Backbone bond lengths (Angstrom), bond angles and torsions (degrees), N, CA, C in turn:
res aa  C-N    CA-C-N  psi(-1)  N-CA   C-N-CA  omega(-1)  CA-C   N-CA-C  phi
1 M - - - 1.460 - - 1.518 111.29 -
2 A 1.326 118.19 -32.68 1.462 120.39 -179.38 1.521 110.20 -63.16
3 A 1.322 116.77 -39.31 1.459 120.32 178.87 1.524 110.77 -64.62
4 E 1.339 116.59 -41.01 1.463 120.61 178.79 1.531 110.59 -63.13
5 A 1.313 116.52 -41.56 1.467 120.70 179.57 1.525 110.80 -63.80
6 R 1.324 117.10 -40.42 1.467 121.07 178.98 1.523 110.93 -64.22
7 V 1.324 116.01 -47.54 1.464 120.83 -179.73 1.526 110.17 -62.71
8 A 1.327 116.65 -46.44 1.464 121.35 -179.83 1.519 110.58 -60.85
9 S 1.322 116.97 -41.98 1.455 121.18 -179.63 1.523 111.15 -62.63
10 R 1.310 117.24 -42.49 1.471 121.01 -179.08 1.523 111.66 -66.69
11 Y 1.323 116.13 -46.14 1.473 119.13 178.84 1.528 110.84 -64.19
12 A 1.327 116.58 -43.60 1.472 120.58 -179.65 1.523 110.36 -61.91
13 K 1.326 117.20 -43.61 1.470 121.46 179.43 1.520 110.64 -63.23
14 S 1.319 117.15 -42.33 1.467 120.67 178.86 1.526 110.66 -61.16
15 L 1.321 116.30 -45.96 1.469 120.29 179.70 1.523 110.56 -64.54
16 L 1.307 117.19 -42.92 1.463 121.69 179.71 1.530 110.71 -61.83
17 D 1.333 116.79 -48.01 1.462 120.65 -179.84 1.525 111.63 -61.59
18 L 1.319 116.70 -42.57 1.462 120.49 179.66 1.531 111.04 -66.48
19 A 1.327 116.48 -40.46 1.467 120.69 178.73 1.531 110.78 -63.46
20 V 1.336 117.26 -39.84 1.467 121.00 176.94 1.519 109.58 -64.95
21 E 1.327 116.30 -45.74 1.467 121.72 -179.07 1.531 111.97 -59.94
22 K 1.326 116.85 -39.93 1.463 121.38 -177.52 1.527 112.53 -88.57
23 G 1.340 117.45 -4.68 1.460 121.14 177.57 1.519 114.59 74.86
24 V 1.326 116.64 27.89 1.469 120.57 -178.95 1.537 111.33 -123.78
25 L 1.323 116.11 28.89 1.462 120.13 -176.19 1.523 112.49 -58.36
26 E 1.321 117.54 -45.09 1.466 120.31 -177.47 1.531 111.37 -64.70
27 A 1.324 117.31 -38.80 1.472 120.66 178.49 1.525 110.50 -65.60
28 V 1.318 116.91 -43.60 1.470 120.80 179.61 1.528 109.97 -67.58
29 Y 1.339 116.98 -36.64 1.463 120.41 175.90 1.537 110.33 -59.96
30 Q 1.321 116.78 -45.55 1.469 120.38 178.10 1.531 110.87 -61.08
31 D 1.326 116.55 -40.09 1.468 120.80 178.93 1.525 111.58 -64.32
32 M 1.320 116.29 -45.33 1.462 119.81 -178.81 1.530 110.91 -69.33
33 S 1.326 116.60 -31.34 1.473 119.93 174.19 1.528 109.91 -64.69
34 L 1.341 116.40 -44.00 1.463 121.38 177.71 1.530 110.47 -62.02
35 L 1.318 116.40 -46.01 1.464 121.03 179.68 1.526 110.49 -61.56
36 N 1.325 116.89 -46.38 1.465 121.64 179.44 1.523 110.99 -61.03
37 K 1.332 117.07 -44.84 1.472 121.32 179.47 1.528 110.60 -63.81
38 T 1.321 116.88 -42.07 1.470 120.94 179.28 1.527 110.20 -60.89
39 I 1.317 116.45 -43.22 1.464 120.76 179.71 1.527 110.76 -66.66
40 K 1.334 117.09 -44.44 1.473 120.71 -178.79 1.532 111.86 -66.60
41 D 1.335 116.91 -34.10 1.470 121.27 -178.45 1.523 113.27 -81.25
42 N 1.336 117.50 -17.48 1.466 121.32 -175.02 1.522 110.13 -130.25
43 R 1.310 115.41 90.23 1.466 121.08 -178.80 1.533 111.24 -57.51
44 E 1.328 116.89 -35.92 1.470 120.53 -179.49 1.524 111.03 -63.43
45 F 1.336 116.24 -36.94 1.464 121.05 178.78 1.531 110.06 -65.10
46 E 1.325 116.45 -44.10 1.464 119.76 177.96 1.527 110.59 -62.37
47 L 1.332 116.73 -43.88 1.464 119.95 179.44 1.528 111.31 -63.10
48 L 1.318 116.59 -36.99 1.471 120.54 177.32 1.522 110.15 -62.13
49 L 1.336 116.74 -46.05 1.468 120.08 -179.40 1.524 111.84 -62.47
50 R 1.318 116.50 -33.78 1.468 121.12 -177.45 1.533 113.16 -87.75
51 N 1.333 117.20 -10.13 1.461 121.36 -175.23 1.534 111.16 -73.82
52 P 1.327 117.40 117.85 1.468 119.71 -178.87 1.529 113.44 -74.04
53 I 1.320 116.98 -14.97 1.463 120.41 -178.34 1.526 111.33 -78.57
54 V 1.328 116.91 -35.10 1.469 121.06 179.56 1.524 108.23 -72.01
55 K 1.319 115.76 128.61 1.465 121.20 -176.50 1.523 111.57 -68.47
56 S 1.329 114.74 150.53 1.470 121.42 -178.97 1.519 112.26 -58.82
57 E 1.318 117.30 -37.74 1.470 120.21 -179.76 1.530 111.13 -62.28
58 K 1.321 116.31 -37.98 1.465 121.14 178.33 1.525 109.93 -66.53
59 K 1.340 116.71 -45.19 1.465 121.00 178.97 1.529 110.34 -62.57
60 K 1.323 115.83 -41.41 1.474 121.20 179.33 1.530 110.12 -61.61
61 A 1.318 116.57 -42.18 1.470 121.23 179.43 1.534 110.48 -65.33
62 I 1.315 116.84 -38.94 1.466 120.89 179.35 1.530 110.18 -67.13
63 L 1.324 116.86 -45.23 1.465 120.68 177.39 1.526 110.57 -59.47
64 R 1.313 115.71 -44.03 1.463 120.41 179.67 1.523 110.45 -62.99
65 A 1.333 117.26 -45.22 1.472 121.23 -179.11 1.533 111.39 -63.40
66 L 1.309 116.69 -38.87 1.464 120.32 -177.98 1.526 113.38 -73.88
67 F 1.342 116.95 -36.29 1.458 118.43 -168.16 1.530 116.43 -116.33
68 T 1.338 118.66 -5.25 1.458 119.18 177.37 1.522 109.47 -60.99
69 N 1.316 115.75 136.53 1.470 124.88 -178.53 1.529 113.17 68.28
70 K 1.340 117.45 8.93 1.467 120.86 177.16 1.522 110.91 -116.42
71 I 1.327 116.48 -15.94 1.458 120.53 -177.35 1.524 110.36 -126.82
72 H 1.315 115.28 161.55 1.465 122.36 178.70 1.526 109.59 -64.70
73 M 1.312 116.11 151.31 1.464 121.73 -178.65 1.537 111.30 -56.19
74 M 1.333 117.17 -39.86 1.468 119.69 -178.22 1.526 111.14 -63.27
75 T 1.316 117.09 -42.10 1.462 120.71 179.12 1.528 109.72 -64.77
76 G 1.321 116.38 -40.37 1.462 120.38 177.46 1.517 111.85 -61.21
77 K 1.326 116.88 -44.84 1.476 121.10 178.07 1.527 110.45 -63.65
78 F 1.324 116.07 -39.34 1.461 120.58 178.22 1.532 110.28 -60.17
79 L 1.331 116.81 -46.24 1.473 120.07 179.20 1.525 111.16 -63.93
80 E 1.328 116.65 -34.95 1.473 119.37 176.90 1.523 111.13 -65.89
81 I 1.327 117.24 -40.08 1.467 120.71 178.28 1.527 109.90 -63.68
82 I 1.318 116.01 -44.13 1.476 120.53 178.08 1.535 109.37 -58.30
83 S 1.333 115.71 -44.74 1.464 120.33 -179.54 1.521 111.61 -66.23
84 S 1.322 117.54 -39.84 1.464 120.15 -178.59 1.532 111.20 -65.58
85 K 1.325 116.93 -22.71 1.464 121.42 177.93 1.540 111.51 -96.70
86 S 1.345 116.88 7.31 1.467 123.22 -179.38 1.528 111.88 56.15
87 R 1.323 115.44 45.13 1.463 120.84 -178.55 1.525 112.26 -118.33
88 E 1.321 116.90 27.12 1.468 120.61 -179.57 1.529 111.94 -60.79
89 N 1.325 116.32 -27.24 1.468 119.34 179.95 1.534 111.72 -62.70
90 Y 1.330 117.43 -19.01 1.458 121.36 178.79 1.525 113.21 -89.30
91 V 1.326 118.28 -9.20 1.465 121.27 -175.59 1.533 112.81 -55.48
92 P 1.343 120.52 -46.03 1.472 118.49 178.70 1.537 112.60 -58.45
93 A 1.316 116.66 -43.66 1.467 120.37 -179.69 1.531 110.98 -69.41
94 I 1.316 117.51 -36.99 1.471 120.99 178.79 1.525 110.07 -63.90
95 A 1.326 116.71 -44.29 1.470 120.38 -179.76 1.525 110.72 -61.47
96 T 1.323 117.18 -46.00 1.465 121.66 179.31 1.526 110.80 -62.88
97 E 1.319 116.29 -44.75 1.467 121.15 -179.11 1.525 111.74 -67.31
98 F 1.329 117.35 -37.45 1.473 120.35 177.17 1.523 109.42 -60.17
99 L 1.320 117.45 -46.18 1.465 121.26 -179.25 1.526 110.62 -62.92
100 R 1.339 117.41 -38.64 1.459 120.99 178.02 1.533 110.47 -64.67
101 Q 1.325 116.47 -45.66 1.456 120.30 -179.85 1.532 111.53 -66.60
102 Y 1.321 116.96 -37.00 1.464 121.15 177.27 1.530 109.94 -60.19
103 R 1.340 116.05 -47.76 1.470 119.68 179.13 1.529 110.72 -60.61
104 S 1.314 117.23 -39.10 1.453 121.74 179.28 1.533 111.07 -63.63
105 V 1.320 116.61 -46.18 1.467 121.78 179.64 1.524 110.83 -63.53
106 K 1.309 117.29 -38.70 1.465 122.36 -177.51 1.527 112.94 -85.55
107 G 1.333 117.90 -5.20 1.460 121.02 -179.84 1.517 112.74 70.94
108 I 1.333 115.66 33.97 1.466 121.27 -179.29 1.525 108.84 -96.74
109 T 1.331 115.90 125.15 1.455 121.58 176.39 1.517 108.17 -95.90
110 R 1.301 115.52 128.04 1.461 120.68 178.82 1.526 108.85 -97.23
111 A 1.306 115.64 126.86 1.459 120.85 179.68 1.523 109.00 -132.26
112 E 1.331 115.05 149.37 1.461 120.72 179.21 1.519 107.98 -122.70
113 V 1.325 115.32 130.21 1.462 119.86 176.23 1.525 107.83 -118.62
114 V 1.328 115.21 130.77 1.461 121.48 179.13 1.527 106.85 -115.25
115 T 1.323 115.74 124.55 1.462 121.65 178.24 1.522 108.60 -132.53
116 T 1.327 115.61 179.26 1.465 119.98 178.77 1.523 111.53 -93.86
117 F 1.330 117.03 -2.46 1.467 121.65 -176.23 1.524 109.48 -148.97
118 P 1.340 117.10 161.83 1.470 119.39 176.60 1.533 110.31 -65.66
119 L 1.335 116.05 140.91 1.461 120.48 -178.62 1.522 111.69 -73.40
120 T 1.318 115.51 141.86 1.464 121.23 171.53 1.530 106.75 -81.15
121 P 1.322 118.35 160.59 1.473 119.78 178.23 1.539 112.11 -56.73
122 E 1.332 117.35 -36.88 1.464 120.53 -179.98 1.533 111.11 -65.19
123 L 1.333 116.89 -45.66 1.470 120.50 178.65 1.521 110.97 -64.20
124 R 1.328 116.16 -40.82 1.462 121.08 178.83 1.535 109.45 -57.16
125 E 1.317 116.46 -46.42 1.463 121.22 179.76 1.527 111.28 -63.40
126 R 1.329 117.49 -38.01 1.464 120.44 178.15 1.526 111.58 -65.73
127 F 1.333 116.64 -40.88 1.463 119.61 177.27 1.525 110.61 -65.26
128 I 1.325 117.07 -42.78 1.468 120.95 178.58 1.530 109.65 -61.14
129 A 1.330 117.25 -43.05 1.470 121.13 178.34 1.529 110.94 -61.62
130 T 1.312 117.02 -39.58 1.467 121.20 178.39 1.522 110.62 -63.62
131 V 1.331 116.50 -43.41 1.460 120.56 179.92 1.530 110.20 -65.47
132 V 1.332 116.93 -42.11 1.468 120.52 178.19 1.524 109.81 -60.80
133 E 1.324 117.02 -41.19 1.465 121.75 179.09 1.529 111.50 -62.68
134 I 1.333 116.95 -38.70 1.460 121.67 -177.46 1.527 111.64 -80.61
135 A 1.337 116.85 -47.05 1.462 120.34 -170.77 1.531 114.14 -113.02
136 G 1.324 117.25 -21.32 1.461 119.91 -177.92 1.522 111.93 77.59
137 G 1.317 115.26 178.62 1.460 121.20 176.76 1.518 113.70 73.92
138 T 1.312 114.21 -167.70 1.456 122.48 177.09 1.527 107.85 -83.00
139 V 1.329 116.29 150.06 1.464 119.91 -175.73 1.523 111.02 -117.63
140 E 1.318 115.31 133.72 1.462 122.96 170.07 1.522 105.73 -109.27
141 L 1.322 116.26 106.43 1.465 121.16 -175.45 1.518 110.41 -97.94
142 I 1.318 115.77 123.94 1.456 122.27 177.14 1.521 106.70 -103.56
143 E 1.312 116.23 124.81 1.461 121.27 -176.73 1.521 110.41 -106.42
144 K 1.329 115.72 131.15 1.466 121.35 177.21 1.522 108.58 -131.40
145 I 1.322 114.59 152.22 1.464 120.75 179.40 1.523 108.50 -116.07
146 D 1.343 115.92 129.50 1.462 122.24 178.31 1.525 108.73 -138.43
147 P 1.345 117.46 100.59 1.462 120.37 -177.69 1.534 113.96 -63.63
148 T 1.345 117.95 -17.36 1.461 119.54 -178.87 1.532 112.44 -72.47
149 L 1.331 117.64 -10.15 1.471 120.22 176.59 1.528 111.36 -68.47
150 I 1.308 117.17 -20.52 1.465 126.50 -177.30 1.521 110.40 73.42
151 G 1.293 118.68 -44.49 1.461 124.29 179.45 1.504 109.03 -175.77
152 G 1.328 117.86 173.18 1.451 121.39 -179.43 1.514 111.43 81.11
153 Y 1.350 115.90 -154.38 1.466 120.53 -176.98 1.517 110.60 -156.27
154 V 1.338 114.45 164.00 1.460 122.72 170.72 1.523 105.43 -128.51
155 L 1.330 116.28 124.52 1.459 121.85 -179.43 1.524 108.52 -117.01
156 R 1.342 116.82 122.99 1.467 121.90 179.13 1.522 108.88 -114.45
157 I 1.326 115.16 126.91 1.456 121.76 177.04 1.521 105.98 -127.34
158 G 1.325 116.46 103.30 1.459 119.60 -175.65 1.515 109.83 61.58
159 D 1.328 116.35 -121.55 1.467 119.71 179.77 1.527 112.55 -98.52
160 K 1.334 116.62 9.18 1.469 121.17 176.70 1.528 109.70 -97.31
161 Q 1.321 115.73 148.19 1.464 119.52 178.29 1.527 109.48 -140.69
162 I 1.321 114.62 131.94 1.463 121.47 173.96 1.519 105.78 -111.81
163 D 1.333 116.07 112.48 1.469 120.44 -176.36 1.519 109.03 -111.12
164 E 1.300 115.68 103.71 1.465 122.23 177.99 1.526 110.11 -115.77
165 S 1.339 115.89 35.29 1.460 119.72 -178.91 1.525 110.17 -86.58
166 I 1.291 115.16 150.35 1.471 120.65 178.82 1.526 109.65 -67.44
167 R 1.327 117.31 -35.21 1.461 120.59 178.14 1.523 110.61 -56.72
168 T 1.323 117.51 -47.09 1.466 121.12 179.90 1.522 111.42 -65.65
169 K 1.326 116.78 -40.86 1.467 120.49 178.55 1.529 110.50 -61.41
170 L 1.333 116.99 -40.99 1.470 120.83 178.24 1.529 110.79 -65.49
171 E 1.336 117.10 -40.16 1.463 120.71 178.60 1.528 110.71 -64.31
172 E 1.336 116.75 -40.90 1.463 120.47 177.31 1.522 111.09 -64.33
173 L 1.331 116.39 -41.64 1.454 121.26 178.95 1.527 110.99 -63.44
174 E 1.327 116.27 -42.23 1.460 121.04 178.46 1.527 110.69 -61.56
175 A 1.323 116.73 -43.56 1.469 120.61 178.84 1.522 110.85 -63.95
176 E 1.312 116.46 -37.34 1.464 121.19 179.18 1.534 110.75 -66.22
177 F 1.320 116.91 -40.78 1.457 120.65 179.20 1.524 111.76 -66.32
178 K 1.324 117.46 -31.86 1.462 120.67 179.22 1.522 111.44 -65.74
179 H 1.318 116.57 -26.08 1.468 120.90 -178.11 1.529 110.83 -113.03
180 N 1.320 116.55 39.32 1.460 122.42 -178.22 1.530 109.87 -70.02
181 P 1.340 117.97 117.60 1.473 119.94 -178.46 1.539 112.79 -74.86
182 Y 1.307 117.41 -9.82 1.465 120.56 -176.65 1.522 112.55 -88.49
183 V 1.300 117.62 -8.63 1.456 120.69 178.96 1.519 107.30 -98.37
184 K 1.326 114.84 126.00 1.459 119.85 -179.00 1.518 109.98 -68.66
185 Q 1.303 115.20 127.46 1.470 121.01 179.47 1.527 109.35 -89.20
186 F 1.318 119.37 135.13 1.477 123.46 178.74 1.469 111.36 -103.59
């Protein structure tokens, strides 16, 4: 996996730098978002790209059929170069890494909030304000719903996590009761 991450990082950086140089960064960002979403939504497509048995020409034809007239010319040429080097198996990692590097260049902090219900606009703004206070910059808030939290929320910002869910509080309380010093042990 380390080798894949290195390769993906290099290709993503090259594409990002070229897109900035040519003034088409936003178009390429939209293309890589589309590619990433397509891969995440279609497990079979990702498996096809990673399959060493399927020939590169077939993968190249599939990529062309799926994305011609939907992506910027530069992104299309980039995918052709990847295909000509038989590196389609790296496309999922390259797309993910490109989006990460784009957010880094633009100063966008990605945060995920998990609640038991859909956020109201007021709550959304409060979470965004909290993330700005902690990390600064622009915020991309990903909202998820998990009824098993019972109540409260879990907010993840990078490798930080704020867990104010009732489920976690109950688990902590249960652990505390198991080690009650006031109950005589036999």
